[in-house]
Structure formats: C-alpha cells, structure tokens
Backbone as CSV, one residue per row, in Angstrom:
resi,resn,N_x,N_y,N_z,CA_x,CA_y,CA_z,C_x,C_y,C_z
1,MET,-6.640,10.412,-21.517,-6.024,11.496,-20.770,-5.699,11.075,-19.339
2,PHE,-6.649,10.355,-18.691,-6.446,9.910,-17.317,-5.211,9.025,-17.218
3,ALA,-5.081,8.061,-18.135,-3.924,7.160,-18.103,-2.630,7.932,-18.297
4,SER,-2.629,8.906,-19.154,-1.428,9.714,-19.380,-1.055,10.502,-18.128
5,MET,-2.072,11.039,-17.431,-1.791,11.750,-16.189,-1.210,10.813,-15.141
6,MET,-1.732,9.603,-15.075,-1.230,8.636,-14.103,0.218,8.278,-14.387
7,VAL,0.552,8.092,-15.645,1.931,7.781,-16.013,2.855,8.927,-15.623
8,ALA,2.443,10.159,-15.910,3.267,11.314,-15.555,3.456,11.410,-14.049
9,GLU,2.386,11.171,-13.290,2.465,11.266,-11.833,3.307,10.141,-11.245
10,SER,3.392,9.000,-11.923,4.154,7.857,-11.416,5.657,8.120,-11.383
11,ARG,6.106,9.087,-12.188,7.538,9.394,-12.306,8.326,8.155,-12.732
12,SER,7.697,7.338,-13.537,8.288,6.087,-13.998,8.351,6.094,-15.519
13,ASN,9.341,5.420,-16.053,9.424,5.266,-17.513,8.937,3.888,-17.948
14,ASP,8.188,3.211,-17.072,7.655,1.890,-17.402,6.557,2.048,-18.448
15,PRO,6.761,1.524,-19.669,5.777,1.737,-20.735,4.471,0.979,-20.513
16,ARG,4.446,0.031,-19.569,3.236,-0.765,-19.349,2.152,0.013,-18.602
17,LEU,2.525,1.037,-17.859,1.564,1.718,-17.009,0.421,2.354,-17.803
18,GLN,0.748,2.946,-18.929,-0.287,3.565,-19.765,-1.344,2.537,-20.152
19,ALA,-0.896,1.388,-20.649,-1.834,0.363,-21.103,-2.662,-0.194,-19.949
20,VAL,-2.039,-0.357,-18.797,-2.750,-0.923,-17.647,-3.837,0.024,-17.160
21,PHE,-3.529,1.303,-17.050,-4.541,2.245,-16.589,-5.638,2.460,-17.627
22,GLU,-5.356,2.212,-18.877,-6.400,2.266,-19.892,-7.285,1.017,-19.833
23,ALA,-6.693,-0.123,-19.454,-7.419,-1.391,-19.496,-8.375,-1.567,-18.322
24,VAL,-7.999,-1.075,-17.142,-8.814,-1.297,-15.946,-9.764,-0.117,-15.768
25,ARG,-11.051,-0.400,-15.857,-12.063,0.643,-15.790,-12.437,0.906,-14.327
26,ARG,-12.271,2.119,-13.891,-12.505,2.456,-12.482,-13.967,2.251,-12.083
27,GLU,-14.893,2.483,-12.999,-16.312,2.368,-12.667,-16.716,0.932,-12.331
28,ALA,-15.891,-0.041,-12.722,-16.184,-1.440,-12.399,-15.833,-1.786,-10.961
29,PHE,-15.200,-0.857,-10.243,-14.712,-1.146,-8.892,-15.231,-0.143,-7.862
30,VAL,-16.338,0.483,-8.176,-17.038,1.373,-7.232,-18.522,1.054,-7.317
31,PRO,-19.299,1.457,-6.321,-20.746,1.242,-6.410,-21.341,1.989,-7.602
32,PRO,-22.565,1.660,-7.992,-23.210,2.391,-9.083,-23.308,3.877,-8.770
33,GLY,-23.141,4.720,-9.803,-23.241,6.155,-9.624,-24.682,6.630,-9.561
34,PRO,-24.844,7.903,-9.262,-23.842,8.942,-8.959,-23.033,8.587,-7.715
35,TRP,-21.849,9.216,-7.624,-20.899,8.856,-6.583,-20.656,10.013,-5.625
36,ALA,-20.361,9.660,-4.383,-19.926,10.644,-3.406,-18.411,10.790,-3.526
37,ILE,-17.952,12.007,-3.716,-16.533,12.310,-3.841,-16.054,12.916,-2.525
38,SER,-15.066,12.273,-1.922,-14.580,12.694,-0.610,-13.720,13.946,-0.712
39,LEU,-13.993,14.889,0.179,-13.229,16.131,0.278,-12.838,16.341,1.734
40,ASP,-11.876,17.234,1.970,-11.463,17.516,3.349,-12.641,17.988,4.194
41,ALA,-13.555,18.719,3.591,-14.678,19.291,4.329,-15.915,18.401,4.317
42,GLY,-15.793,17.184,3.804,-16.945,16.296,3.727,-16.969,15.582,2.390
43,SER,-18.076,15.693,1.664,-18.177,15.067,0.351,-19.193,15.808,-0.495
44,ILE,-19.079,15.603,-1.802,-20.066,16.128,-2.741,-20.513,14.994,-3.654
45,GLN,-21.681,15.115,-4.202,-22.235,14.094,-5.080,-21.993,14.495,-6.530
46,THR,-21.575,13.522,-7.351,-21.455,13.817,-8.779,-22.849,14.076,-9.347
47,PRO,-22.972,14.957,-10.330,-24.310,15.304,-10.838,-24.992,14.169,-11.582
48,THR,-24.187,13.251,-12.150,-24.749,12.134,-12.907,-23.908,10.886,-12.644
49,ALA,-24.315,9.776,-13.249,-23.566,8.523,-13.166,-22.639,8.345,-14.362
50,ASP,-22.304,9.416,-15.030,-21.356,9.361,-16.141,-19.968,9.059,-15.591
51,PRO,-19.308,7.974,-16.042,-17.989,7.612,-15.520,-16.925,8.683,-15.713
52,VAL,-17.187,9.680,-16.548,-16.206,10.746,-16.747,-15.835,11.384,-15.408
53,HIS,-16.744,11.375,-14.452,-16.481,11.990,-13.148,-15.432,11.217,-12.345
54,LEU,-15.190,9.956,-12.712,-14.243,9.122,-11.975,-12.819,9.269,-12.484
55,TYR,-12.657,9.801,-13.683,-11.332,9.841,-14.298,-10.653,11.178,-14.040
56,GLN,-10.550,11.460,-12.752,-9.851,12.614,-12.214,-9.158,12.144,-10.934
57,ASN,-8.363,13.011,-10.351,-7.681,12.639,-9.110,-8.614,12.880,-7.928
58,VAL,-9.646,12.018,-7.825,-10.655,12.169,-6.784,-10.780,10.879,-5.986
59,LEU,-11.216,11.026,-4.732,-11.479,9.905,-3.834,-12.959,9.575,-3.887
60,VAL,-13.292,8.362,-4.265,-14.689,7.935,-4.334,-15.037,7.211,-3.036
61,VAL,-16.063,7.676,-2.363,-16.464,7.104,-1.081,-17.029,5.696,-1.286
62,LEU,-16.506,4.735,-0.507,-17.041,3.377,-0.503,-17.861,3.117,0.749
63,ASP,-17.402,3.619,1.893,-18.108,3.454,3.161,-17.842,4.706,3.988
64,ALA,-18.794,5.616,3.994,-18.594,6.904,4.669,-18.420,6.725,6.172
65,ASP,-19.171,5.797,6.776,-19.089,5.601,8.217,-17.708,5.100,8.641
66,GLU,-17.094,4.260,7.826,-15.783,3.701,8.144,-14.632,4.531,7.575
67,GLY,-14.957,5.564,6.800,-13.913,6.387,6.199,-13.164,5.697,5.083
68,ILE,-13.804,4.757,4.403,-13.159,3.976,3.347,-13.476,4.590,1.995
69,ASN,-12.447,4.794,1.184,-12.646,5.312,-0.168,-11.870,4.463,-1.161
70,ASN,-11.990,4.814,-2.432,-11.396,4.041,-3.520,-9.911,4.343,-3.722
71,GLY,-9.354,5.273,-2.981,-7.927,5.568,-3.097,-7.646,6.680,-4.087
72,GLU,-6.695,7.534,-3.726,-6.330,8.659,-4.592,-5.492,8.170,-5.769
73,PRO,-5.942,8.339,-7.008,-5.200,7.814,-8.153,-3.758,8.292,-8.241
74,PHE,-3.505,9.582,-8.022,-2.129,10.072,-8.156,-1.211,9.438,-7.122
75,LEU,-1.713,9.240,-5.902,-0.904,8.576,-4.881,-0.534,7.173,-5.326
76,HIS,-1.497,6.422,-5.804,-1.212,5.054,-6.215,-0.308,5.005,-7.444
77,ALA,-0.468,5.954,-8.334,0.449,6.014,-9.475,1.888,6.167,-9.001
78,ARG,2.084,7.041,-8.015,3.424,7.250,-7.467,3.946,5.983,-6.801
79,TRP,3.089,5.323,-6.037,3.494,4.075,-5.381,3.873,3.012,-6.411
80,LEU,3.055,2.859,-7.427,3.335,1.846,-8.446,4.630,2.150,-9.187
81,GLY,4.874,3.423,-9.445,6.126,3.801,-10.085,7.332,3.564,-9.198
82,ALA,7.114,3.556,-7.874,8.218,3.367,-6.933,8.568,1.901,-6.724
83,VAL,7.556,1.016,-6.675,7.848,-0.405,-6.413,7.978,-1.224,-7.690
84,VAL,7.486,-0.714,-8.814,7.676,-1.295,-10.148,7.406,-2.810,-10.169
85,PRO,6.173,-3.257,-9.955,5.886,-4.692,-10.056,6.239,-5.230,-11.438
86,GLN,6.867,-6.404,-11.472,7.368,-6.967,-12.720,6.658,-8.266,-13.077
87,PRO,6.623,-8.616,-14.377,6.035,-9.899,-14.771,6.682,-11.052,-14.000
88,GLY,5.846,-11.963,-13.538,6.319,-13.124,-12.802,6.413,-12.929,-11.308
89,GLU,6.245,-11.696,-10.820,6.364,-11.451,-9.386,5.059,-11.771,-8.657
90,GLN,5.219,-12.022,-7.355,4.080,-12.270,-6.485,3.854,-11.046,-5.594
91,VAL,2.639,-10.551,-5.595,2.277,-9.361,-4.837,1.292,-9.753,-3.738
92,THR,1.490,-9.196,-2.542,0.490,-9.259,-1.491,-0.091,-7.858,-1.327
93,HIS,-1.396,-7.736,-1.516,-2.078,-6.447,-1.396,-2.907,-6.467,-0.125
94,ILE,-2.568,-5.627,0.828,-3.239,-5.575,2.124,-4.137,-4.349,2.166
95,GLY,-5.445,-4.599,2.262,-6.432,-3.525,2.192,-6.939,-3.359,0.778
96,VAL,-7.595,-4.385,0.266,-8.009,-4.446,-1.142,-9.140,-3.478,-1.465
97,GLY,-10.040,-3.243,-0.486,-11.221,-2.458,-0.812,-12.073,-3.202,-1.825
98,LEU,-12.460,-2.530,-2.899,-13.250,-3.169,-3.957,-12.396,-3.674,-5.111
99,GLY,-11.075,-3.552,-5.001,-10.200,-4.269,-5.916,-9.626,-3.510,-7.091
100,TYR,-9.833,-2.188,-7.169,-9.351,-1.458,-8.341,-7.833,-1.555,-8.493
101,TYR,-7.103,-1.240,-7.443,-5.644,-1.280,-7.554,-5.119,-2.715,-7.535
102,THR,-5.901,-3.642,-6.972,-5.556,-5.065,-7.060,-5.546,-5.494,-8.524
103,ALA,-6.544,-5.054,-9.269,-6.612,-5.392,-10.688,-5.412,-4.839,-11.444
104,ILE,-5.041,-3.603,-11.136,-3.885,-2.997,-11.797,-2.614,-3.758,-11.464
105,LEU,-2.436,-4.109,-10.192,-1.268,-4.898,-9.794,-1.250,-6.240,-10.521
106,SER,-2.411,-6.863,-10.677,-2.465,-8.186,-11.310,-2.014,-8.140,-12.758
107,LEU,-2.338,-7.053,-13.463,-1.908,-6.930,-14.857,-0.410,-6.649,-14.950
108,LEU,0.112,-5.892,-14.001,1.538,-5.556,-14.046,2.435,-6.767,-13.815
109,VAL,1.936,-7.799,-13.111,2.780,-8.973,-12.849,2.522,-10.105,-13.846
110,GLN,1.656,-9.883,-14.812,1.480,-10.870,-15.871,2.554,-10.707,-16.939
111,PRO,2.967,-11.820,-17.575,2.557,-13.197,-17.309,3.356,-13.816,-16.164
112,GLY,2.762,-14.807,-15.565,3.478,-15.622,-14.598,3.371,-15.194,-13.158
113,GLY,2.893,-13.980,-12.892,2.800,-13.495,-11.522,1.384,-13.564,-10.994
114,GLY,1.230,-13.220,-9.727,-0.087,-13.259,-9.121,-0.193,-12.303,-7.955
115,VAL,-1.439,-12.093,-7.509,-1.719,-11.199,-6.392,-2.578,-11.934,-5.372
116,THR,-2.144,-11.895,-4.117,-2.971,-12.338,-3.004,-3.437,-11.096,-2.261
117,GLY,-4.735,-10.899,-2.204,-5.283,-9.718,-1.577,-5.939,-10.040,-0.246
118,PHE,-5.685,-9.199,0.754,-6.302,-9.341,2.069,-7.278,-8.182,2.286
119,GLU,-8.480,-8.518,2.716,-9.478,-7.498,3.038,-10.235,-7.932,4.292
120,ILE,-10.124,-7.122,5.353,-10.714,-7.489,6.638,-12.221,-7.255,6.683
121,ASN,-12.717,-6.353,5.850,-14.140,-6.039,5.803,-14.850,-7.077,4.930
122,GLY,-15.752,-7.851,5.557,-16.392,-8.947,4.832,-17.194,-8.502,3.627
123,LYS,-17.916,-7.391,3.750,-18.716,-6.889,2.642,-17.827,-6.487,1.472
124,LEU,-16.724,-5.802,1.777,-15.808,-5.390,0.713,-15.106,-6.592,0.092
125,ALA,-14.713,-7.559,0.919,-14.035,-8.747,0.393,-14.931,-9.502,-0.580
126,LYS,-16.201,-9.641,-0.226,-17.154,-10.335,-1.106,-17.311,-9.602,-2.432
127,ALA,-17.433,-8.273,-2.352,-17.577,-7.488,-3.572,-16.301,-7.518,-4.399
128,ALA,-15.138,-7.492,-3.741,-13.876,-7.539,-4.473,-13.728,-8.858,-5.227
129,ARG,-14.119,-9.962,-4.603,-14.064,-11.252,-5.303,-14.923,-11.202,-6.565
130,ARG,-16.092,-10.614,-6.458,-16.982,-10.508,-7.615,-16.358,-9.603,-8.685
131,ASN,-15.824,-8.465,-8.263,-15.246,-7.520,-9.223,-14.030,-8.083,-9.932
132,LEU,-13.300,-8.972,-9.247,-12.033,-9.487,-9.773,-12.174,-10.893,-10.348
133,ALA,-13.400,-11.341,-10.566,-13.626,-12.710,-11.030,-12.925,-12.999,-12.357
134,ALA,-12.772,-12.000,-13.200,-12.140,-12.210,-14.507,-10.610,-12.210,-14.433
135,PHE,-10.058,-11.879,-13.280,-8.597,-11.817,-13.120,-8.151,-13.120,-12.467
136,ASP,-7.718,-14.076,-13.313,-7.479,-15.421,-12.792,-6.177,-15.554,-12.017
137,ASN,-5.392,-14.489,-11.924,-4.170,-14.558,-11.117,-4.326,-13.834,-9.780
138,VAL,-5.583,-13.637,-9.343,-5.867,-12.939,-8.090,-6.610,-13.864,-7.132
139,LEU,-6.163,-13.888,-5.868,-6.847,-14.597,-4.802,-7.162,-13.595,-3.695
140,ILE,-8.424,-13.488,-3.314,-8.835,-12.573,-2.245,-9.101,-13.381,-0.980
141,ARG,-8.481,-12.948,0.117,-8.656,-13.607,1.411,-9.331,-12.635,2.383
142,HIS,-10.460,-13.056,2.935,-11.160,-12.253,3.945,-10.506,-12.552,5.294
143,GLU,-9.361,-11.913,5.539,-8.587,-12.138,6.751,-7.860,-10.849,7.125
144,ASN,-7.414,-10.797,8.384,-6.574,-9.711,8.852,-5.117,-10.099,8.613
145,ALA,-4.434,-9.385,7.752,-3.058,-9.722,7.382,-2.082,-9.490,8.525
146,VAL,-2.527,-8.841,9.603,-1.673,-8.678,10.781,-1.648,-9.960,11.597
147,GLU,-2.724,-10.713,11.554,-2.890,-11.866,12.428,-2.620,-13.193,11.749
148,THR,-2.273,-13.190,10.483,-2.002,-14.427,9.764,-0.748,-14.250,8.929
149,ASP,-0.103,-15.346,8.573,1.085,-15.267,7.731,0.685,-14.867,6.314
150,ILE,1.430,-13.951,5.739,1.211,-13.611,4.337,2.173,-14.436,3.494
151,PRO,1.874,-14.658,2.228,2.730,-15.534,1.406,4.047,-14.864,1.050
152,PRO,5.062,-15.659,0.665,6.314,-15.075,0.164,6.012,-14.116,-0.976
153,SER,6.603,-12.920,-0.915,6.180,-11.841,-1.814,7.372,-11.074,-2.366
154,ASP,7.220,-10.637,-3.619,8.177,-9.703,-4.216,7.756,-8.264,-3.929
155,VAL,6.453,-8.055,-3.781,5.917,-6.748,-3.421,4.835,-6.956,-2.373
156,VAL,4.905,-6.203,-1.276,3.821,-6.128,-0.295,3.317,-4.691,-0.339
157,TYR,2.054,-4.531,-0.698,1.453,-3.229,-1.008,0.347,-2.992,0.012
158,VAL,0.601,-2.096,0.970,-0.258,-1.962,2.143,-1.084,-0.681,2.065
159,ASN,-2.396,-0.821,2.141,-3.292,0.325,2.067,-4.034,0.544,3.375
160,ALA,-3.275,0.543,4.483,-3.812,0.867,5.800,-2.646,1.319,6.664
161,GLY,-2.864,2.375,7.454,-1.777,2.971,8.202,-1.357,2.143,9.407
162,VAL,-0.039,2.006,9.609,0.493,1.212,10.712,1.452,2.050,11.558
163,VAL,1.477,1.759,12.858,2.495,2.342,13.726,3.862,1.773,13.356
164,ALA,3.865,0.492,13.018,5.057,-0.183,12.493,4.584,-1.414,11.738
165,PRO,5.265,-1.791,10.675,4.856,-3.008,9.976,5.177,-4.229,10.823
166,PRO,4.285,-5.230,10.883,4.607,-6.462,11.585,5.878,-7.100,11.014
167,ALA,6.683,-7.692,11.882,7.942,-8.303,11.435,7.695,-9.358,10.365
168,GLN,6.569,-10.065,10.454,6.315,-11.121,9.468,6.121,-10.574,8.066
169,TRP,5.713,-9.304,7.931,5.635,-8.722,6.585,7.035,-8.575,5.987
170,LEU,8.001,-8.166,6.793,9.379,-8.056,6.302,9.931,-9.436,5.958
171,LEU,9.658,-10.416,6.833,10.194,-11.758,6.620,9.565,-12.432,5.403
172,ALA,8.386,-11.981,4.986,7.745,-12.549,3.795,8.400,-12.067,2.505
173,LEU,9.196,-10.996,2.583,9.817,-10.454,1.376,10.869,-11.411,0.831
174,ARG,10.796,-11.666,-0.444,11.844,-12.411,-1.128,13.053,-11.495,-1.337
175,PRO,14.223,-12.050,-1.662,15.370,-11.185,-1.960,15.004,-10.148,-3.027
176,GLY,15.274,-8.899,-2.732,14.890,-7.825,-3.639,13.456,-7.366,-3.475
177,GLY,12.724,-7.997,-2.555,11.317,-7.668,-2.355,11.137,-6.280,-1.765
178,ARG,9.997,-5.644,-2.103,9.688,-4.283,-1.666,8.378,-4.265,-0.888
179,LEU,8.428,-3.670,0.286,7.239,-3.430,1.113,6.964,-1.937,1.095
180,ILE,5.807,-1.541,0.579,5.422,-0.136,0.603,4.200,-0.008,1.495
181,PHE,4.254,0.953,2.420,3.215,1.036,3.441,3.094,2.461,3.965
182,PRO,1.920,2.820,4.525,1.762,4.112,5.167,2.249,4.012,6.622
183,TRP,3.324,4.709,6.935,3.884,4.695,8.289,3.242,5.828,9.067
184,ARG,2.469,5.483,10.095,1.749,6.482,10.887,1.999,6.224,12.376
185,PRO,3.245,6.420,12.842,3.539,6.157,14.252,2.962,7.202,15.201
186,THR,2.783,8.432,14.735,2.215,9.511,15.548,1.336,10.372,14.651
187,ASP,0.615,11.297,15.262,-0.223,12.204,14.481,0.615,13.134,13.614
188,ASP,1.873,13.341,13.970,2.735,14.254,13.221,3.513,13.579,12.105
189,VAL,3.486,12.256,12.070,4.248,11.510,11.061,3.278,10.673,10.246
190,ALA,3.191,10.938,8.967,2.337,10.168,8.056,3.058,10.067,6.724
191,LEU,3.833,9.015,6.567,4.689,8.864,5.393,4.431,7.543,4.689
192,ALA,4.410,7.571,3.381,4.557,6.336,2.634,6.042,6.007,2.619
193,ALA,6.356,4.762,2.936,7.755,4.351,3.016,7.938,3.023,2.305
194,ILE,9.163,2.791,1.845,9.508,1.550,1.150,10.627,0.861,1.912
195,ILE,10.411,-0.405,2.237,11.452,-1.249,2.813,11.816,-2.297,1.769
196,THR,13.108,-2.389,1.452,13.593,-3.323,0.437,14.510,-4.341,1.085
197,ARG,14.275,-5.609,0.813,15.127,-6.667,1.361,16.344,-6.864,0.466
198,THR,17.521,-6.657,1.028,18.777,-6.820,0.298,19.612,-7.884,1.004
199,GLU,20.742,-8.215,0.421,21.634,-9.181,1.067,22.156,-8.649,2.391
200,ALA,22.282,-7.330,2.510,22.822,-6.726,3.730,21.759,-6.494,4.798
201,GLY,20.489,-6.585,4.444,19.431,-6.332,5.403,18.264,-5.612,4.766
202,PHE,17.538,-4.847,5.566,16.334,-4.160,5.105,16.611,-2.658,4.968
203,ALA,16.642,-2.189,3.730,16.841,-0.764,3.462,15.512,-0.041,3.553
204,PHE,15.562,1.204,4.008,14.354,2.006,4.207,14.467,3.291,3.414
205,ARG,13.335,3.675,2.776,13.311,4.949,2.048,11.946,5.604,2.207
206,PRO,11.888,6.821,2.770,10.612,7.549,2.781,10.277,8.013,1.368
207,LEU,8.989,7.971,1.019,8.598,8.318,-0.341,7.826,9.628,-0.414
208,MET,6.760,9.766,0.374,5.876,10.915,0.229,4.910,10.944,1.410
209,PRO,4.262,12.088,1.660,3.194,12.102,2.658,2.078,11.146,2.239
210,SER,1.451,10.498,3.224,0.431,9.518,2.893,-0.497,9.311,4.083
211,PHE,-1.809,9.424,3.862,-2.799,9.251,4.916,-3.762,8.131,4.527
212,PHE,-3.875,7.127,5.383,-4.811,6.023,5.173,-5.550,5.758,6.472
213,ILE,-6.671,5.055,6.385,-7.340,4.604,7.597,-6.407,3.640,8.331
214,SER,-6.645,3.474,9.617,-5.763,2.655,10.443,-5.902,1.173,10.118
215,CYS,-4.776,0.471,10.234,-4.740,-0.978,10.029,-5.107,-1.665,11.341
216,VAL,-6.157,-2.468,11.314,-6.613,-3.144,12.528,-5.518,-4.083,13.032
217,GLY,-5.112,-3.882,14.261,-4.106,-4.728,14.878,-2.691,-4.215,14.769
218,ALA,-2.484,-3.116,14.038,-1.115,-2.602,13.872,-1.072,-1.081,13.927
219,SER,-2.075,-0.475,14.571,-2.145,0.984,14.560,-2.024,1.596,15.949
220,THR,-1.689,0.768,16.949,-1.541,1.254,18.314,-0.140,0.951,18.814
221,ALA,0.520,1.949,19.374,1.871,1.749,19.899,1.824,0.859,21.134
222,GLY,2.872,0.054,21.293,2.981,-0.792,22.458,3.647,-0.063,23.617
223,GLU,3.434,-0.578,24.813,4.075,0.007,25.984,5.590,-0.105,25.837
224,GLY,6.284,1.019,25.993,7.727,1.012,25.877,8.255,1.285,24.484
225,ASP,7.361,1.385,23.492,7.829,1.708,22.141,8.442,3.112,22.113
226,LEU,9.503,3.261,21.341,10.080,4.580,21.075,9.591,5.023,19.709
227,LEU,8.788,6.089,19.685,8.194,6.552,18.432,8.998,7.718,17.876
228,PRO,9.074,7.821,16.557,9.895,8.870,15.951,9.158,10.198,15.856
229,ASP,9.920,11.292,15.857,9.354,12.552,15.404,9.527,12.601,13.891
230,ARG,9.035,13.659,13.275,9.089,13.706,11.807,10.528,13.704,11.299
231,GLY,11.400,14.443,11.986,12.792,14.478,11.563,13.438,13.119,11.640
232,GLY,13.178,12.387,12.715,13.733,11.045,12.846,13.215,10.102,11.784
233,ALA,11.931,10.206,11.489,11.355,9.350,10.442,12.032,9.597,9.103
234,LEU,12.265,10.861,8.790,12.882,11.191,7.495,14.364,10.832,7.451
235,ARG,15.003,10.708,8.616,16.424,10.337,8.651,16.641,8.826,8.590
236,THR,15.566,8.071,8.679,15.695,6.612,8.724,16.225,6.058,7.406
237,ASN,17.161,5.109,7.520,17.767,4.486,6.340,17.701,2.964,6.345
238,SER,17.410,2.365,7.494,17.384,0.910,7.554,16.442,0.451,8.655
239,VAL,16.047,-0.805,8.577,15.176,-1.427,9.573,15.817,-2.753,9.975
240,TRP,15.784,-3.039,11.274,16.423,-4.249,11.800,15.435,-5.033,12.648
241,LEU,15.488,-6.350,12.555,14.759,-7.205,13.470,15.530,-7.247,14.779
242,CYS,14.823,-7.099,15.891,15.504,-7.087,17.191,16.232,-8.396,17.461
243,ARG,15.748,-9.479,16.896,16.399,-10.770,17.102,17.765,-10.826,16.409
244,ASP,17.946,-9.984,15.379,19.200,-9.986,14.621,20.197,-8.959,15.132
245,ARG,19.698,-7.851,15.645,20.577,-6.782,16.117,19.824,-5.933,17.131
246,ALA,20.441,-5.702,18.263,19.797,-4.906,19.314,19.816,-3.433,18.932
247,PRO,18.796,-2.688,19.316,18.781,-1.246,19.034,19.997,-0.548,19.638
248,ASP,20.497,0.473,18.921,21.643,1.237,19.397,21.342,2.730,19.284
249,ASP,22.379,3.542,19.394,22.181,4.992,19.409,21.677,5.556,18.082
250,SER,21.724,4.753,17.027,21.229,5.229,15.729,19.723,5.077,15.596
251,ALA,19.059,4.496,16.607,17.625,4.195,16.506,16.791,5.464,16.362
252,THR,15.906,5.450,15.388,14.927,6.522,15.231,13.551,6.090,15.727
253,ALA,13.330,4.771,15.841,12.091,4.214,16.379,12.393,2.793,16.836
254,ILE,11.785,2.385,17.942,12.009,1.046,18.482,10.661,0.436,18.854
255,TYR,10.445,-0.789,18.381,9.236,-1.539,18.687,9.633,-2.896,19.267
256,ARG,8.646,-3.696,19.596,8.941,-4.971,20.248,9.809,-5.884,19.381
257,ASP,9.482,-5.975,18.082,10.139,-6.954,17.222,11.128,-6.354,16.233
258,LEU,11.068,-5.043,16.023,11.959,-4.431,15.045,12.238,-2.989,15.439
259,TRP,13.256,-2.429,14.798,13.583,-1.026,15.079,14.121,-0.373,13.811
260,PHE,14.010,0.953,13.785,14.395,1.754,12.634,15.689,2.503,12.973
261,SER,16.580,2.605,12.008,17.897,3.195,12.250,18.200,4.279,11.227
262,SER,18.951,5.280,11.673,19.415,6.322,10.753,20.628,5.858,9.942
263,GLU,21.244,4.748,10.335,22.424,4.257,9.627,22.011,3.537,8.342
264,PRO,22.719,3.806,7.265,22.469,3.016,6.044,23.011,1.614,6.216
265,LEU,22.525,0.710,5.393,23.046,-0.651,5.433,24.496,-0.676,5.000
266,PRO,25.261,-1.645,5.502,26.640,-1.765,5.019,26.655,-2.071,3.536
267,ALA,27.707,-1.627,2.874,27.833,-1.869,1.424,27.864,-3.364,1.149
268,GLU,27.139,-3.743,0.121,27.084,-5.191,-0.224,28.313,-5.574,-1.039
C-alpha cells in the first residue's frame, strides 16, 4: 500500500517506482524503534517498534537537537517523479542523512549508474555508509558539498535549504542534467525548484513548497544580494551565471556568481 501511495503522489507514470519503494525497507535506514515522529507541535513516540508505523507519510526524527529527520515520503516521491532518474545516470545526493532516499536513487539509476552522496554530519555519514554497504553503486563522502567540487552529474538532489545554489552545482550538470533543491532565500520563500541544463542555458521551474534544514555554507545571503519575494520566485524561468550574462531588468534575484530571471530561455 505504501509503495502504491508513493507512486500516486509522484505524479509519474514510471513503472519502476513501485518496485523500488517496495524493495527499499525504511526501517533499515532509521534508528531502532520505537521511533519519534516529528510534528509541527513537537513529536510523538510510536507505541511499538513495529515497522508498520513507518509506512505512512511521517517524518522520523534522526537528531532532534539538529532538527534532522528521515524526510517526508510524499515530498520525495514528488521530487523523484519530477527529476526521473534513469538507468546509467550519475546522481549527486547532497544531505544523505541515513541513506534511505540515497538507496532509492541508487536503484533507479541501475544498471550502469551510480550515486555519490555528501553528508556533513560525521555520525550520519558513518551510519549511512553502514546502511548502504550492500549498494555497490553508492559512494558516501563525509564532506560539505558547498566547499568541494561535486562530480559531473545527471541529477543533483539537494536535501538542505539554500539561499542560492552554488554556481559549481550548476556547472556540474551534464547536458540535460537536473538540479532539484529547496530554495529558501527568505523566510517567506520556501520552494523546491528544478534547474535543467539545456543547450540554451539553465531553465528554472518551481515545483512545490518545501522546508528543509539549512545547508551549511549556502544559507546566508551575501552583502548586496537581491533576494526575491514570493511572487518573483514564482515568476522565475531561467538562471544565469554572472560571468556569462550580466543581470538586467528581468532579474528576480541576484547573487555574487549567478542570478535568476523572469525571462524564459531562448528557443533552442
């Protein structure tokens, strides 16, 4: 039932999603139960360690002090349906946590594809390596993906909120590559967005509301940045590197290395 709900929420007709969500067991990627389930007003404890409690659209607490959880299943289903990882593709997963969605991504890119996961929290990175030991197409790096180069990628899947994505994440995209990330430039703007690399440039599409913990090193606006309001964020259609094109009157947001525009890309 859980896998069927995930497929429906993904809004995708990809027949692989059902099998993948059935194959990856959520209880293998959380601490032993009973589990703390995160709610807006705090958390509640599951009455038992029966995994049935995990197969709902619930957030499982991983680190209450840091605000880290296992991720909302319906949100990730929607993201996966939007970026559609394909066999043979290379995925960079930023913010692995304990590896549940890393495992799902790894199955979606088989055969021939792989996942490089970045996790800045040493305890989580160590546990993720252990949890993902059976997935031979996954490499976990205990590093900050903001401060190091990420590998060439067909999909960059970011699970931490950024004021703006670092330019090197865009440059890592292969032709046709998709970057999906939580855009959190202000308290009033919290959107999951997709940037796609095309021959004409970087296309931008807002997807849905999305709230994640802040990405270390990319969650603070710089002096002189022009930040968008919600309307401007939703009007955005493209992203430009400042080195390639200077910001103009179409700008909805401007940062040191890149800017967002309401203009669509020129027709290819």
